[in-house]
C-alpha positions in Angstrom: -56.4 -103.7 -268.2 -58.1 -106.7 -266.5 -61.3 -106.6 -264.5 -59.4 -107.6 -261.4 -57.4 -104.4 -261.0 -58.7 -102.0 -258.4 -59.5 -98.3 -259.1 -59.5 -96.0 -256.1 -60.2 -92.3 -255.7 -58.8 -89.6 -253.5 -61.3 -87.7 -251.4 -61.3 -84.0 -251.1 -59.7 -84.2 -247.7 -56.9 -86.5 -249.0 -56.1 -84.1 -251.9 -53.3 -81.5 -251.4 -52.3 -78.6 -253.7 -49.4 -79.8 -255.8 -50.8 -83.4 -256.2 -50.3 -84.8 -259.7 -51.4 -87.7 -261.9 -50.9 -88.7 -265.5 -51.7 -91.3 -268.2 -50.1 -92.1 -271.5 -51.6 -93.4 -274.8 -50.3 -93.7 -278.4 -52.7 -92.5 -281.1 -53.6 -95.2 -283.6 -55.8 -95.1 -286.8 -58.3 -97.2 -284.9 -58.5 -94.5 -282.1 -59.4 -91.8 -284.7 -62.0 -94.1 -286.3 -63.6 -95.1 -283.0 -63.7 -91.5 -281.8 -65.4 -90.5 -285.0 -67.9 -93.4 -284.7 -68.8 -92.5 -281.1 -68.9 -88.7 -281.6 -70.2 -88.5 -285.1 -67.3 -86.2 -286.0 -66.3 -87.4 -289.5 -64.2 -84.4 -290.4 -62.0 -85.5 -293.3 -59.0 -83.9 -291.6 -59.1 -86.8 -289.2 -60.2 -89.6 -291.5 -59.3 -89.1 -295.1 -55.6 -88.9 -296.0 -56.3 -87.6 -299.5 -58.4 -84.7 -298.2 -56.1 -84.1 -295.2 -53.2 -83.6 -297.6 -54.8 -80.3 -298.7 -55.2 -78.8 -295.2 -52.7 -76.7 -293.3 -51.0 -79.7 -291.7 -50.9 -81.8 -294.9 -51.7 -85.1 -293.1 -54.3 -86.7 -290.9 -54.4 -85.4 -287.3 -56.3 -86.4 -284.2 -59.6 -85.0 -283.2 -58.9 -82.2 -280.7 -61.2 -83.7 -278.1 -59.3 -87.0 -278.2 -56.6 -85.3 -276.2 -59.3 -83.8 -274.0 -60.6 -87.3 -273.4 -57.2 -88.3 -272.0 -57.4 -85.5 -269.5 -60.9 -86.6 -268.5 -59.7 -90.2 -268.1 -57.0 -89.0 -265.6 -59.6 -87.0 -263.6 -62.1 -89.8 -263.6 -59.9 -92.7 -262.7 -57.0 -91.2 -260.7 -57.2 -87.6 -259.4 -59.7 -87.2 -257.9 -61.0 -90.5 -259.4 -64.3 -92.3 -259.0 -67.1 -90.1 -257.7 -65.7 -86.9 -259.2 -68.1 -84.5 -261.0 -66.8 -82.3 -263.8 -67.8 -78.7 -263.3 -65.8 -77.0 -266.2 -62.9 -77.6 -268.5 -60.9 -75.1 -270.6 -58.6 -76.3 -273.4 -56.1 -74.6 -275.6 -54.8 -76.6 -278.6 -51.2 -75.6 -279.3 -50.0 -78.3 -281.7 -51.7 -81.1 -283.7 -51.5 -84.6 -282.5 -50.4 -86.9 -285.3 -51.0 -90.6 -285.9 -48.4 -92.5 -283.9 -47.8 -89.7 -281.4 -47.5 -90.8 -277.8 -49.4 -88.4 -275.6 -49.1 -88.0 -271.8 -52.0 -86.2 -270.1 -50.9 -84.6 -266.9 -52.9 -82.9 -264.2 -51.8 -80.9 -261.1 -53.9 -79.6 -258.3 -53.6 -75.8 -258.0 -56.5 -74.8 -255.7 -59.0 -76.3 -253.3 -62.4 -74.8 -252.3 -63.7 -76.2 -249.1 -67.2 -74.6 -249.4 -68.2 -76.9 -252.2 -65.4 -79.5 -252.3 -64.2 -78.1 -255.7 -60.6 -78.9 -256.9 -59.0 -76.8 -259.6 -56.3 -78.6 -261.7 -53.9 -77.4 -264.3 -54.0 -79.8 -267.3 -51.4 -80.4 -270.0 -50.9 -82.9 -272.8 -47.4 -83.5 -274.0 -46.1 -85.5 -277.0 -43.2 -87.9 -277.1 -40.8 -85.0 -277.7 -42.0 -83.2 -274.5 -43.8 -80.5 -276.5 -47.1 -79.2 -275.2 -50.0 -80.0 -277.5 -52.9 -79.1 -275.2 -53.2 -76.9 -272.1 -56.1 -76.0 -269.9 -57.7 -75.9 -266.5 -60.4 -78.2 -265.0 -62.7 -77.6 -262.1 -63.9 -80.8 -260.5 -66.1 -81.5 -257.5 -64.1 -84.0 -255.5 -65.8 -87.0 -253.7 -66.2 -86.9 -250.0 -66.3 -90.7 -249.5 -63.6 -93.2 -250.2 -64.4 -95.4 -253.3 -62.4 -98.5 -254.2 -63.8 -100.7 -257.1 -62.6 -103.2 -259.6 -61.7 -101.5 -262.9 -64.5 -102.2 -265.4 -63.4 -104.7 -268.1 -64.0 -103.0 -271.5 -65.4 -105.0 -274.4 -63.2 -106.1 -277.3 -63.9 -103.8 -280.2 -63.0 -104.5 -283.9 -63.0 -101.8 -286.6 -64.3 -103.2 -289.8 -63.4 -101.2 -292.9 -64.9 -103.3 -295.7 -62.1 -102.1 -297.9 -62.5 -105.1 -300.2 -65.9 -103.9 -301.3 -64.7 -100.4 -301.7 -61.9 -101.5 -304.0 -64.2 -103.7 -306.0 -66.5 -100.7 -306.6 -63.5 -98.5 -307.5 -62.4 -101.0 -310.1 -65.7 -100.6 -312.0 -65.2 -96.9 -312.6 -64.0 -95.4 -315.9 -66.2 -97.3 -318.3 -69.9 -97.0 -319.4 -72.2 -98.8 -317.0 -73.7 -101.9 -318.6 -77.4 -102.0 -319.4 -79.1 -104.1 -316.7 -82.5 -105.6 -316.8 -84.0 -105.1 -313.3 -86.7 -107.7 -313.0 -90.0 -106.8 -311.4 -88.8 -103.8 -309.2 -92.2 -103.3 -307.6 -91.3 -102.4 -304.1 -89.6 -99.3 -302.7 -86.6 -101.4 -301.7 -86.1 -102.8 -305.2 -86.4 -99.3 -306.7 -83.9 -97.9 -304.2 -81.4 -100.7 -305.0 -81.5 -100.0 -308.7 -81.3 -96.2 -308.3 -78.4 -96.4 -305.8 -76.5 -98.6 -308.3 -77.2 -96.2 -311.1 -76.2 -93.2 -309.0 -72.8 -94.9 -308.3 -72.3 -95.4 -312.1 -72.4 -99.2 -311.8 -75.4 -100.0 -314.0 -77.8 -98.5 -316.5 -81.2 -99.9 -315.2 -83.9 -101.2 -317.5 -87.0 -101.6 -315.3 -89.0 -104.6 -316.4 -92.4 -105.3 -314.9 -95.9 -103.9 -314.5 -95.4 -100.2 -315.3 -98.0 -98.9 -312.9 -96.7 -100.9 -310.0 -93.1 -99.8 -310.7 -94.1 -96.1 -310.9 -96.1 -96.5 -307.6 -93.0 -98.1 -305.9 -90.9 -95.2 -307.1 -93.3 -92.7 -305.7 -93.3 -94.6 -302.4 -89.5 -94.6 -302.4 -89.3 -90.9 -303.3 -87.1 -91.7 -306.3 -87.2 -90.2 -309.8 -87.0 -93.0 -312.4 -87.9 -90.9 -315.5 -84.3 -91.3 -316.9 -84.6 -95.1 -316.9 -86.1 -97.3 -319.7 -89.3 -98.9 -318.5 -90.4 -102.2 -320.2 -94.0 -103.1 -319.3 -94.8 -106.7 -318.3 -98.1 -107.7 -316.8 -96.8 -109.8 -313.9 -93.6 -111.2 -312.3 -93.4 -114.3 -314.5 -93.8 -112.2 -317.6 -91.2 -109.7 -316.3 -88.7 -112.5 -315.8 -89.3 -113.9 -319.4 -89.1 -110.4 -320.9 -85.9 -109.5 -319.0 -84.3 -112.8 -320.3 -85.4 -111.9 -323.8 -83.7 -108.5 -323.5 -80.4 -110.3 -322.7 -80.8 -112.8 -325.5 -81.4 -109.8 -327.9 -78.2 -108.1 -326.7 -80.1 -105.2 -325.1 -79.0 -106.0 -321.6 -75.7 -107.3 -320.3 -76.8 -108.0 -316.7 -79.8 -109.2 -314.8 -80.8 -107.9 -311.4 -83.5 -109.4 -309.2 -86.2 -107.1 -308.0 -89.1 -108.0 -305.8 -90.0 -111.3 -307.3 -89.1 -114.7 -305.8 -85.7 -116.1 -306.8 -87.3 -119.3 -308.1 -89.4 -117.3 -310.6 -86.4 -115.5 -312.0 -84.3 -118.7 -312.2 -87.2 -120.5 -313.9 -86.9 -118.1 -316.8 -83.1 -118.2 -316.8 -82.9 -122.0 -317.0 -85.7 -122.5 -319.6 -84.1 -124.9 -322.1 -85.2 -123.2 -325.3 -85.6 -119.5 -324.2 -83.3 -119.1 -321.2 -79.7 -118.2 -320.6 -78.2 -121.6 -319.9 -74.7 -122.5 -321.0 -72.7 -125.7 -320.8 -72.0 -125.0 -317.2 -74.2 -125.7 -314.2 -75.6 -122.4 -312.9 -74.5 -121.7 -309.3 -74.5 -119.0 -306.7 -71.6 -117.5 -304.9 -71.3 -115.1 -301.9 -68.3 -112.9 -301.8 -68.1 -112.3 -298.0 -66.3 -109.5 -296.3 -65.7 -110.9 -292.8 -64.4 -108.7 -290.0 -61.0 -109.9 -288.8 -60.4 -112.0 -291.9 -57.6 -110.7 -294.1 -59.3 -111.3 -297.4 -62.8 -111.9 -298.9 -64.2 -115.4 -298.8 -66.1 -116.9 -301.6 -68.8 -119.3 -300.4 -70.6 -121.6 -302.9 -73.3 -122.8 -303.4 -75.6 -121.4 -300.7 -78.7 -120.4 -302.8 -79.3 -122.3 -306.0 -78.2 -126.0 -306.0 -79.8 -127.9 -303.1 -77.9 -131.2 -303.1 -75.5 -131.0 -306.0 -74.1 -134.1 -307.6 -70.3 -134.7 -308.0 -70.5 -133.4 -311.6 -72.5 -130.4 -310.5 -70.0 -129.6 -307.8 -67.2 -129.6 -310.3 -69.1 -126.9 -312.2 -69.8 -125.0 -309.0 -66.0 -125.0 -308.4 -65.2 -124.0 -311.9 -67.6 -121.1 -311.7 -66.1 -120.0 -308.4 -62.6 -120.2 -309.7 -63.6 -118.0 -312.7 -65.1 -115.5 -310.2 -61.9 -115.5 -308.2 -59.8 -114.7 -311.3 -62.0 -111.7 -312.1 -61.6 -110.5 -308.5 -57.8 -110.6 -309.0 -56.9 -114.0 -307.4 -54.6 -115.6 -309.9 -54.7 -119.1 -308.4 -57.4 -119.4 -305.8 -57.1 -121.9 -303.0 -60.3 -124.0 -302.9 -61.3 -125.8 -299.7 -64.0 -128.5 -300.2 -65.7 -128.6 -296.8 -67.1 -131.4 -294.7 -67.5 -132.0 -291.0 -64.0 -133.6 -290.8 -60.8 -133.5 -292.7 -60.4 -137.2 -293.4 -62.1 -139.4 -295.9 -64.9 -141.3 -294.2 -67.1 -143.7 -296.2 -70.2 -142.9 -294.2 -69.8 -139.2 -295.0 -70.5 -138.8 -298.7 -69.2 -135.2 -298.7 -65.8 -136.5 -297.8 -65.8 -139.0 -300.7 -66.9 -136.3 -303.1 -64.2 -133.9 -301.8 -61.5 -136.5 -302.5 -62.9 -137.2 -305.9 -63.0 -133.5 -306.8 -59.4 -133.1 -305.8 -58.4 -136.1 -307.9 -60.3 -134.5 -310.8 -58.2 -131.4 -310.4 -55.0 -133.6 -310.4 -56.1 -135.0 -313.7 -56.7 -131.6 -315.2 -60.5 -131.8 -315.2 -60.8 -128.7 -312.9 -58.3 -125.9 -313.8 -57.2 -122.5 -312.5 -57.1 -123.2 -308.7 -55.6 -125.3 -306.0 -58.0 -127.8 -304.5 -57.9 -129.6 -301.2 -60.5 -131.6 -299.2 -62.2 -132.8 -297.3 -61.4 -129.9 -294.8 -63.4 -128.9 -291.8 -64.2 -125.1 -291.7 -61.7 -124.4 -288.9 -58.7 -125.9 -290.6 -59.8 -124.4 -294.0 -59.5 -120.8 -292.7 -57.3 -121.0 -289.7 -53.6 -121.9 -290.1 -53.4 -122.5 -286.3 -56.2 -125.0 -286.5 -54.6 -126.8 -289.5 -51.2 -127.0 -287.7 -52.9 -128.4 -284.6 -54.4 -131.2 -286.7 -51.1 -131.8 -288.4 -52.5 -130.9 -291.9 -49.8 -130.1 -294.4 -51.5 -128.4 -297.4 -51.2 -125.3 -299.6 -54.9 -124.7 -299.0 -55.5 -125.5 -295.3 -55.7 -122.3 -293.3 -55.5 -120.1 -296.4 -58.6 -121.0 -298.3 -60.1 -118.3 -300.5 -63.1 -120.4 -301.8 -65.2 -122.5 -299.5 -67.2 -125.2 -301.3 -70.0 -126.4 -299.1 -71.6 -129.9 -299.1 -75.1 -128.6 -299.9 -77.3 -125.6 -299.9 -78.4 -126.0 -296.2 -74.8 -126.0 -295.0 -73.8 -123.0 -297.2 -76.9 -121.0 -296.3 -76.3 -121.5 -292.6 -72.6 -120.7 -292.9 -73.3 -117.5 -294.8 -76.0 -116.3 -292.4 -73.9 -117.1 -289.3 -71.1 -115.0 -290.6 -73.5 -112.2 -291.5 -75.7 -112.1 -288.4 -73.3 -113.3 -285.7 -69.9 -112.3 -287.2 -70.9 -108.9 -288.7 -69.9 -110.0 -292.3 -71.3 -108.5 -295.5 -72.4 -111.0 -298.2 -72.5 -109.8 -301.8 -74.2 -112.3 -304.0 -74.0 -113.2 -307.7 -75.3 -116.1 -309.9 -72.7 -117.6 -312.2 -72.7 -120.0 -315.1 -75.5 -118.3 -317.1 -74.9 -116.2 -320.3 -74.7 -113.1 -318.1 -74.1 -112.5 -314.4 -77.2 -112.2 -312.3 -77.3 -109.8 -309.3 -79.2 -111.2 -306.3 -79.8 -108.8 -303.4 -81.8 -109.1 -300.3 -84.0 -106.6 -298.5 -81.7 -107.0 -295.5 -78.6 -106.0 -297.5 -76.8 -102.8 -296.6 -76.2 -100.2 -299.3 -72.6 -101.3 -299.3 -73.5 -104.9 -299.9 -75.9 -104.1 -302.7 -73.4 -102.0 -304.5 -70.7 -104.7 -304.1 -73.0 -107.3 -305.6 -73.5 -105.0 -308.6 -69.7 -104.3 -308.9 -68.9 -108.0 -308.9 -71.4 -108.6 -311.7 -70.1 -105.7 -313.7 -66.5 -107.0 -313.4 -67.7 -110.4 -314.5 -69.6 -109.0 -317.5 -66.5 -107.0 -318.6 -64.3 -110.1 -318.4 -66.7 -112.3 -320.4 -66.6 -112.4 -324.2 -69.7 -110.7 -325.6 -72.1 -113.2 -327.2 -73.8 -112.1 -330.5 -77.5 -111.5 -330.0 -79.8 -114.2 -331.3 -77.2 -117.0 -331.3 -78.4 -120.4 -329.9 -77.4 -121.1 -326.3 -75.7 -124.4 -325.4 -77.5 -126.2 -322.7 -76.4 -128.7 -320.1 
C-alpha cells in the first residue's frame, strides 16, 4: 500500500457490539523466512523441507504466531485501529497453515466495558477453503480520540538466500579434503578461518609460520589446533617461501592466505625459480553472490594485476573461463567492461575490448562467448541492453565481468559488497595450485565459499608430479 492512503480508527464511542473487520494475506516462503528473521524462531518445521518431512504434517507449515500477527494487524489498523492498546489475546491453533494458503483474519466485537474503554473481540483465521485454523479472543483498550493518519510506507525488503555458495560447498563433500598450506596464520581471525574450513571438511590445514605466534593466536581464538600439522618458519616472508615449497614438493594442494600481506605471499608465488608460476598470467577472481541477481557473477581482476596489458587480459579471461567451467557454466558469457558500449579511440579499454573479442573470433581465447566493450548496466541488465539497442548473446546475461583495471574492479566489488549486500568469495588463478584469499571482513559463509571454489579447482586440475620444473611466463 502507498504512503498516501489514510488509516483511521474507530473510537470507543463509535464501536458497537457486532462490528466486524478483516484482512487477507497469502503465506509465501518469504513470509516464513522474514518471520523467522524478526522473531529468531528458526524451528526447522517452518524452514527446512527435509526436516519438516519427518514431522506430523510432513511438510513446511507457518509459524503459529504468523496467523496471530494477522489478527493483530486487523486490531491495530482497522478495529479499533490506531491508538488501540492490546490488553490480552488468547489463541487456539486448530489446523496448520501451509505455504500458499490464503488466510483471512476476522474480528467481531462481542463486549464493551465503559469503565476502562475495553473492547472484547472474537477472533478467527480461516483458510481459502473456509476452514478455521485459529480462533481466540482479544481484549483491547479502544482509543477515545479520533485518529486519521497516512498509512506508513514500508521499506522494500529482499530475502537473500546465498544458495549459490551453499551449493558450492555441498559439491565439495564426499572426498578427502586437500592438504592446504595456511600461510602465517598469526591472528585469531586467521586461525578461525582455517579451523572453520577444516570443521566443514573443506581443507586439511598445514599451519606455516612462527610456531609460538600461531599457538598464541589459537589460544586467543579459543581454538584447538593440536590435530593440525605445524611447520615452523621464523617470519612471514619465510612462511610464504616454506608454504610454496610444500606445494612444489607435493605435500600441499592448496595455499591459503593467513595474516600476512597479499604482496608478501604473491612474491613467493611468482618467484621465477622457486615459485608456482605457469605459462598463464596469475590473476584474481571474485565469485560474487549478489542479492536480486539470478546467478553468481565472476569479477576479474580486482586484486592482482593493476593495469594489465592486452596479452595479460587475455590470460585473465582464460583463467576466468576455466573457473566458470569448474563452477558448472559450460560456455560462460564474458562481458569486457568499459564506460561505454561503443569503440572510442580515446578510451583504450574500448579498443582492448574489441581486440579481445576478435582474438576470441580467431580461436585465441576458447571456452566462452565474449563481447565488448559493454558498460556495466548493459552487461548485466537485459532491459538496459534493449534500451540501447544492443543485440548480443552476452549483453544483459553476462556471467564474467572483465574490468579495465584493478581500481575499477576493486571499486565494483566493494560497491556490490558494502552497498548491495553481496558476498565476495575470492581465489587466485593461473598458478600451479589455487590460492585462497580471504579478508578479515569476510563472513563465515564467504570464507567457506572461497575454500570450496579452490577445492573444486584443485580437483579439476591434473596433478603435477612433485619436483618437476615449472614453466614460467
